C-alpha positions, -999 to 999 in steps of 0.1 A, spaced: -771 -2 -275 -733 6 -262 -712 36 -273 -684 32 -292 -660 39 -260 -677 9 -241 -670 -15 -271 -632 0 -277 -625 -9 -241 -638 -42 -239 -617 -51 -273 -585 -37 -255 -593 -54 -222 -602 -88 -236 -568 -85 -260 -546 -74 -228 -563 -107 -209 -557 -132 -241 -521 -120 -236 -516 -120 -199 -529 -157 -202 -505 -163 -229 -476 -152 -210 -485 -170 -181 -488 -203 -202 -451 -195 -216 -437 -195 -184 -451 -225 -169 -442 -242 -198 -404 -239 -189 -406 -243 -154 -383 -271 -140 -361 -268 -175 -330 -250 -157 -326 -277 -131 -328 -304 -154 -310 -288 -187 -276 -268 -173 -247 -258 -195 -219 -286 -193 -186 -271 -181 -159 -291 -193 -127 -270 -182 -123 -237 -160 -89 -228 -148 -61 -206 -140 -37 -202 -173 -15 -174 -162 -10 -154 -130 2 -122 -147 10 -99 -113 -1 -98 -76 3 -60 -65 -7 -34 -41 -22 -6 -57 -32 23 -39 -36 3 -4 -55 -27 -21 -44 -59 -35 -50 -62 -73 -43 -98 -94 -43 -99 -129 -48 -132 -147 -59 -153 -176 -79 -185 -174 -90 -213 -199 -126 -219 -200 -142 -246 -221 -183 -248 -216 -212 -260 -237 -243 -236 -230 -267 -252 -258 -285 -273 -232 -295 -243 -208 -312 -227 -241 -351 -234 -250 -379 -215 -269 -385 -189 -241 -344 -181 -235 -340 -145 -250 -302 -146 -240 -279 -161 -213 -256 -138 -192 -224 -159 -184 -196 -147 -159 -168 -160 -142 -166 -154 -108 -136 -157 -85 -144 -169 -47 -118 -163 -21 -123 -160 22 -102 -132 38 -99 -125 78 -122 -92 71 -147 -110 48 -161 -147 51 -167 -149 16 -156 -126 -12 -170 -128 -48 -155 -107 -77 -164 -108 -114 -135 -113 -133 -152 -115 -171 -186 -120 -185 -201 -126 -219 -240 -121 -234 -249 -153 -253 -282 -145 -272 -304 -170 -289 -302 -156 -324 -263 -159 -322 -263 -192 -333 -259 -228 -321 -219 -223 -326 -218 -190 -305 -233 -210 -275 -200 -230 -269 -176 -213 -253 -142 -226 -258 -114 -201 -247 -75 -202 -240 -55 -177 -220 -85 -153 -217 -74 -123 -199 -98 -109 -174 -120 -81 -182 -120 -67 -145 -91 -73 -123 -91 -94 -89 -92 -67 -65 -96 -71 -28 -109 -42 -4 -77 -44 17 -45 -59 15 -53 -100 21 -50 -112 -14 -13 -129 -8 -14 -166 0 -50 -166 -6 -67 -199 -21 -90 -186 -51 -119 -205 -67 -131 -198 -104 -165 -209 -112 -190 -204 -139 -225 -184 -134 -253 -181 -156 -282 -161 -160 -310 -168 -181 -331 -142 -195 -366 -153 -209 -390 -136 -234 -415 -137 -206 -413 -152 -170 -388 -152 -140 -350 -146 -144 -334 -176 -132 -295 -177 -120 -273 -211 -116 -240 -223 -113 -220 -253 -116 -208 -265 -79 -185 -298 -91 -164 -279 -119 -145 -256 -101 -108 -243 -107 -86 -235 -77 -55 -221 -75 -32 -202 -47 -21 -169 -50 18 -162 -40 29 -150 -5 46 -121 -21 38 -91 -48 48 -102 -82 
């Protein structure tokens, strides 16, 4: 006859094994969902350039933008939340690729269906477009929307739409 500790050990590890199998089945059931069901981005673009200044030896641009995106297709039963961000991308002589997050939001599955449609006009950036040097003047800037799936269980997945991109040029002089 087994002791109490041996029986308790068997029950606990059997339960953990069942939980592991269920977590793996959950992850496998949502594989490929992200590549087939992407958010629909209707519009992303510059609304107003408020200022472009040199601040402490670095260029800083403050702007507002318009965003209309339907995030509902990205949600499924295993998604806890989506982290959504508007990213500005530009090239300089110093750095071939610069990416700066201008705005972000967390959309939770519990927020409801209406919160999953982001329709914002004239949104002022949360974080300024700041260059490492003084190379922002006259640059072409692309705005794009990126999203990061945060599931209940399984791997994180980050995506972006390469088709809907808002492009604008910064002025050659400070404003």
